C-alpha positions in Angstrom: 7.9 -57.4 27.3 7.8 -61.2 27.0 4.7 -62.4 25.1 2.1 -64.3 27.2 -1.0 -66.3 26.7 -4.2 -65.9 28.7 -6.8 -68.7 29.0 -10.1 -67.6 30.6 -13.8 -68.0 30.2 -13.8 -70.0 27.0 -11.2 -67.8 25.3 -7.5 -68.0 24.5 -5.8 -64.6 24.2 -2.4 -65.1 22.5 0.1 -63.1 20.6 -0.6 -62.5 16.9 0.7 -64.9 14.2 1.3 -64.6 10.5 -1.6 -67.0 9.8 -4.0 -64.5 11.4 -3.7 -62.1 8.5 -6.4 -63.7 6.4 -9.2 -63.7 9.1 -8.1 -60.1 10.1 -8.6 -59.1 6.4 -12.1 -60.6 6.4 -13.1 -59.1 9.7 -12.0 -55.6 8.7 -14.3 -55.6 5.7 -17.0 -55.0 8.2 -18.6 -51.6 8.0 -18.8 -51.1 11.8 -15.0 -51.8 12.2 -14.3 -49.4 9.4 -16.6 -46.8 10.9 -15.4 -46.9 14.5 -11.7 -47.7 14.3 -8.8 -46.2 12.4 -8.3 -49.1 10.0 -7.7 -48.0 6.4 -10.6 -48.0 3.9 -10.6 -49.8 1.6 -8.9 -52.5 3.7 -6.5 -54.6 1.7 -4.6 -57.9 2.4 -1.4 -56.0 2.9 -3.0 -53.9 5.6 -3.8 -57.1 7.5 -0.3 -58.5 7.1 1.1 -55.2 8.4 -1.3 -55.2 11.3 -0.1 -58.7 12.4 3.5 -57.8 12.0 3.1 -54.5 13.9 1.4 -56.3 16.8 4.4 -58.6 17.2 6.8 -55.7 17.3 4.8 -54.0 20.1 5.7 -56.9 22.4 9.3 -56.8 21.4 9.6 -53.0 22.0 7.6 -53.1 25.2 5.1 -50.6 23.6 1.9 -52.6 24.2 0.3 -56.0 24.8 -1.9 -56.8 21.8 -3.8 -60.2 21.9 -5.5 -62.2 19.2 -8.8 -63.3 20.8 -9.6 -66.9 19.9 -12.1 -69.6 20.8 -10.6 -71.9 23.3 -12.1 -75.0 21.8 -11.6 -74.4 18.1 -8.8 -71.8 17.9 -10.9 -69.7 15.6 -10.0 -66.0 15.6 -12.9 -64.0 17.2 -11.5 -60.6 17.6 -8.7 -58.4 19.1 -8.1 -57.0 22.5 -5.0 -55.5 24.2 -3.1 -52.7 25.7 -2.3 -50.0 23.1 0.3 -48.4 25.3 1.9 -49.2 28.6 2.9 -46.2 30.7 5.3 -47.6 33.4 5.8 -44.2 35.0 2.1 -43.6 35.7 1.3 -47.4 35.9 -1.6 -47.2 33.4 -2.5 -48.2 29.9 -5.3 -47.8 27.4 -7.3 -50.8 26.2 -8.7 -51.3 22.7 -10.8 -54.1 21.2 -12.9 -55.2 18.3 -15.0 -58.3 17.6 -15.1 -60.1 14.2 -18.6 -59.9 12.7 -19.0 -63.7 12.8 -18.4 -63.7 16.6 -20.8 -61.0 17.8 -23.6 -61.5 20.3 -21.6 -64.0 22.3 -20.0 -61.6 24.9 -16.6 -62.1 23.3 -15.4 -58.6 23.8 -16.6 -58.4 27.4 -14.9 -61.6 28.3 -11.7 -60.6 26.6 -11.6 -57.2 28.3 -12.1 -58.7 31.7 -9.3 -61.2 31.1 -6.8 -58.5 29.9 -7.8 -56.2 32.7 -7.2 -58.9 35.4 -3.8 -59.8 33.8 -2.9 -56.1 33.6 -3.6 -55.5 37.3 -2.2 -58.8 38.7 0.9 -59.4 36.4 1.9 -55.9 35.2 0.8 -54.2 38.5 -0.9 -51.4 36.6 -3.1 -49.2 38.7 -5.6 -47.9 36.1 -6.8 -48.8 32.6 -8.3 -46.1 30.3 -10.9 -46.6 27.6 -12.1 -44.2 24.8 -14.5 -44.3 21.9 -16.1 -41.9 19.5 -19.5 -40.7 20.9 -22.1 -42.9 19.1 -20.1 -46.2 19.4 -22.7 -47.6 21.8 -21.5 -51.2 21.3 -18.0 -50.3 22.5 -19.5 -48.3 25.4 -21.7 -51.2 26.5 -18.7 -53.5 26.5 -16.7 -51.1 28.6 -19.6 -50.8 31.1 -20.1 -54.5 31.3 -16.4 -55.0 31.9 -16.5 -52.6 34.9 -15.4 -49.3 33.4 -16.8 -46.1 34.9 -17.7 -43.7 32.1 -16.2 -40.4 33.0 -17.7 -38.1 30.4 -16.7 -36.8 27.0 -14.0 -34.8 25.3 -13.9 -32.8 22.1 -12.7 -35.0 19.4 -9.2 -34.4 18.0 -10.4 -35.6 14.6 -13.8 -33.9 13.9 -14.2 -35.8 10.6 -15.0 -38.9 12.7 -17.3 -37.1 15.2 -17.6 -34.1 17.5 -17.0 -35.8 20.8 -15.2 -38.8 22.3 -16.3 -40.8 25.4 -13.7 -41.8 28.0 -13.7 -44.0 31.0 -11.4 -45.7 33.5 -11.1 -49.0 35.3 -9.4 -49.6 38.7 -8.4 -53.1 40.0 -11.4 -53.4 42.3 -13.8 -52.6 39.5 -13.4 -55.7 37.4 -16.5 -57.9 37.7 -16.3 -61.7 38.2 -16.6 -63.9 35.2 -20.3 -64.1 34.1 -21.2 -60.8 35.8 -22.1 -57.8 33.7 -22.8 -55.4 36.6 -25.4 -52.6 36.0 -25.2 -52.9 32.2 -26.2 -56.5 31.8 -28.6 -57.9 29.2 -32.1 -56.4 29.6 -31.0 -53.4 31.6 -31.9 -49.8 30.7 -28.3 -49.2 29.6 -28.4 -52.1 27.2 -31.8 -51.2 25.9 -30.7 -47.6 25.1 -27.4 -48.7 23.6 -29.3 -50.9 21.1 -31.7 -48.0 20.4 -29.2 -45.1 20.0 -26.7 -47.4 18.2 -29.1 -47.5 15.2 -30.3 -44.7 13.0 -33.0 -42.4 14.5 -36.5 -43.8 13.7 -39.2 -42.1 11.8 -42.5 -41.6 13.7 -45.9 -40.8 12.4 -48.7 -38.6 13.7 -52.1 -37.5 12.4 -53.5 -34.0 12.6 -57.0 -33.8 11.2 -56.8 -35.2 7.7 -53.0 -34.7 7.5 -50.4 -37.4 8.1 -47.2 -36.1 9.5 -43.7 -37.6 9.5 -41.4 -37.0 12.4 -37.9 -37.5 11.1 -34.3 -36.3 11.9 -33.3 -32.8 11.0 -31.7 -32.5 7.5 -29.7 -29.8 5.7 -32.6 -29.1 3.4 -34.6 -28.0 6.5 -32.1 -25.3 7.6 -33.6 -22.3 5.6 -37.0 -23.1 7.3 -35.3 -23.3 10.7 -33.8 -19.8 10.1 -37.2 -18.4 9.1 -38.8 -19.9 12.2 -36.1 -18.6 14.5 -36.3 -15.1 13.1 -40.1 -15.0 13.8 -41.0 -12.5 16.5 -43.1 -15.0 18.5 -40.2 -17.5 18.5 -37.8 -14.8 19.7 -40.2 -13.7 22.3 -40.8 -17.0 24.0 -37.6 -19.0 23.4 -33.9 -18.4 23.9 -32.8 -18.8 20.3 -30.1 -16.2 19.4 -31.2 -12.9 18.0 -30.2 -12.3 14.4 -30.4 -16.0 13.8 -28.6 -17.0 10.6 -27.6 -20.0 8.5 -24.4 -20.6 10.5 -26.4 -20.9 13.7 -28.8 -23.3 12.0 -25.9 -25.5 10.9 -24.6 -25.6 14.4 -28.1 -26.6 15.5 -28.0 -29.5 13.0 -24.7 -30.7 14.5 -26.2 -30.4 18.0 -29.2 -32.5 17.0 -27.0 -35.2 15.5 -24.6 -35.2 18.5 -27.6 -35.6 20.8 -28.7 -38.8 19.1 -25.2 -40.2 18.7 -24.5 -39.5 22.3 -27.8 -41.0 23.5 -28.8 -37.8 25.3 -31.5 -36.4 23.1 -33.9 -37.1 20.2 -34.8 -34.2 17.9 -37.6 -34.7 15.5 -38.6 -32.5 12.6 -42.4 -32.2 12.0 -42.7 -32.8 8.3 -46.0 -31.9 6.6 -47.7 -34.1 4.0 -45.3 -32.6 1.4 -42.3 -33.5 3.6 -41.6 -29.8 4.3 -40.4 -28.5 7.6 -43.3 -27.5 9.9 -41.6 -27.4 13.3 -39.6 -29.5 15.7 -40.0 -31.5 18.9 -36.9 -32.1 21.1 -36.9 -34.8 23.8 -33.9 -34.3 26.1 -32.9 -37.0 28.6 -31.9 -36.1 32.1 -28.2 -36.4 32.9 -28.9 -37.6 36.5 -32.2 -39.5 36.3 -32.5 -42.2 33.5 -36.3 -42.2 33.8 -36.7 -38.4 33.3 -36.7 -36.2 30.2 -38.0 -32.8 29.2 -39.5 -31.5 26.0 -39.1 -28.4 23.9 -40.8 -27.5 20.7 -41.3 -24.8 18.1 -43.6 -24.4 15.1 -42.9 -22.8 11.8 -45.1 -19.6 11.4 -46.8 -21.0 8.2 -47.8 -24.2 10.1 -49.4 -22.7 13.2 -53.1 -23.3 14.1 -53.3 -26.6 12.2 -52.9 -29.0 15.1 -49.5 -30.2 13.9 -47.6 -29.5 17.2 -50.0 -31.3 19.6 -50.1 -34.3 17.3 -46.3 -34.4 17.0 -45.8 -33.9 20.7 -48.2 -36.8 21.5 -46.3 -39.1 19.2 -42.9 -38.2 20.5 -43.8 -38.6 24.2 -45.5 -41.9 23.5 -42.3 -43.1 21.8 -40.3 -41.8 24.8 -42.3 -43.9 27.2 -42.3 -47.0 25.0 -38.8 -47.0 23.5 -36.8 -45.3 26.3 -38.7 -46.6 29.3 -39.2 -43.1 30.7 -41.4 -42.5 33.7 -41.9 -38.7 33.5 -41.5 -36.1 30.8 -41.5 -32.5 31.9 -42.5 -29.3 30.1 -41.7 -25.7 31.0 -42.7 -22.4 29.4 -42.5 -18.7 30.3 -45.6 -17.6 32.1 -47.8 -16.0 29.4 -46.8 -18.4 26.6 -50.4 -19.5 26.1 -49.7 -21.2 22.8 -47.1 -23.5 24.3 -49.4 -24.3 27.2 -52.3 -25.2 24.9 -50.0 -27.6 23.0 -48.8 -29.3 26.1 -52.3 -29.6 27.6 -53.7 -31.0 24.3 -50.9 -33.6 24.4 -52.0 -34.7 27.8 -49.6 -32.8 30.1 -50.9 -31.6 33.5 -49.8 -28.1 34.4 -48.5 -28.5 38.0 -47.9 -24.9 39.0 -45.6 -21.9 38.5 -41.9 -21.9 39.3 -41.0 -18.4 40.5 -37.9 -17.3 38.6 -37.8 -20.8 37.1 -36.1 -19.9 33.8 -33.3 -17.7 32.6 -34.7 -15.7 29.7 -32.1 -13.6 27.9 -30.3 -12.6 31.0 -33.3 -12.2 33.3 -35.0 -14.7 35.6 -38.7 -15.2 34.7 -41.5 -17.2 36.1 -42.3 -20.5 34.4 -45.3 -22.7 34.1 -44.3 -26.3 34.9 -46.1 -29.4 33.7 -45.5 -33.1 33.2 -46.8 -36.2 31.5 -46.4 -39.6 33.3 -46.2 -43.0 31.7 -49.4 -44.1 33.4 -51.2 -41.0 32.0 -51.3 -42.7 28.6 -53.5 -45.4 30.0 
């Protein structure tokens, strides 16, 4: 493939040059680039020189179309964007990109991806572009959305050391937005707001139960023995669907599930930590897959911490955070009919019980009636 240069929207996308090795070396010291890409760590000058040389050979061998992304006015290197492979038989390719730390916050990646996409469809006559990223790389996901990609779902990661799941998406010729248009994921939108939130470490919340101050924090390995004890408790087994004969291996899987929920932006699981920072229970806030303004809650309390008001205080704090931070409009609660303890917690936290759903829950292989309730954002007023 003959190397080309693209000039669009304040950027110059050109083939890589030997002189780019130094800024590439500086850019790849960035922790986010090392976390989310496959660059070596530690990243050495020889890695940068090899990177630049390899990109030149990709053009020569018709294996890809890698571009150095530069400022059109100054020529400064701002990042990388290009086609990692070109499948002529299926008329598709996969796009990849990163932005140097000194160029972030300027829409560089979005502008570069749009430019490469248009060139791919118009000049190479490709019919589809693919995108993928480790679940949790919300910055890359937001760039893809703003460039017009449709996020298709997630796949199990081939390299579990870097995460459990990978996101994937695709772009067709008619999907590319015009220059300056970000589509439904523009600045200030719900998608952008949540990308910024879930792209950072899970926050610690606080609640007060009587004279006790509680910390609501992510689940940690040191909590797992207490999780096992809680999930072996007869009341927990009676009213929830935790597996019978719950053991440490299942608790470790639960820890992975909680971490994946935050990384994927689908759930926030908070441990209720007592004044001694010991596990006293959990509250899970799970976002709806179909309605961005809807979530549901689940909670359990360690046997030794029951009757102290910990759970209503924690549930109140988590739901308030859900309305404020996630912009939710409605948070739902369900429990088996007869689970009076769960209902009391929900009502103390402000939930309104709306009725009974006949056969509303699947409980250990049988359909059972469920109490249904909800808390609305305006209820907090």
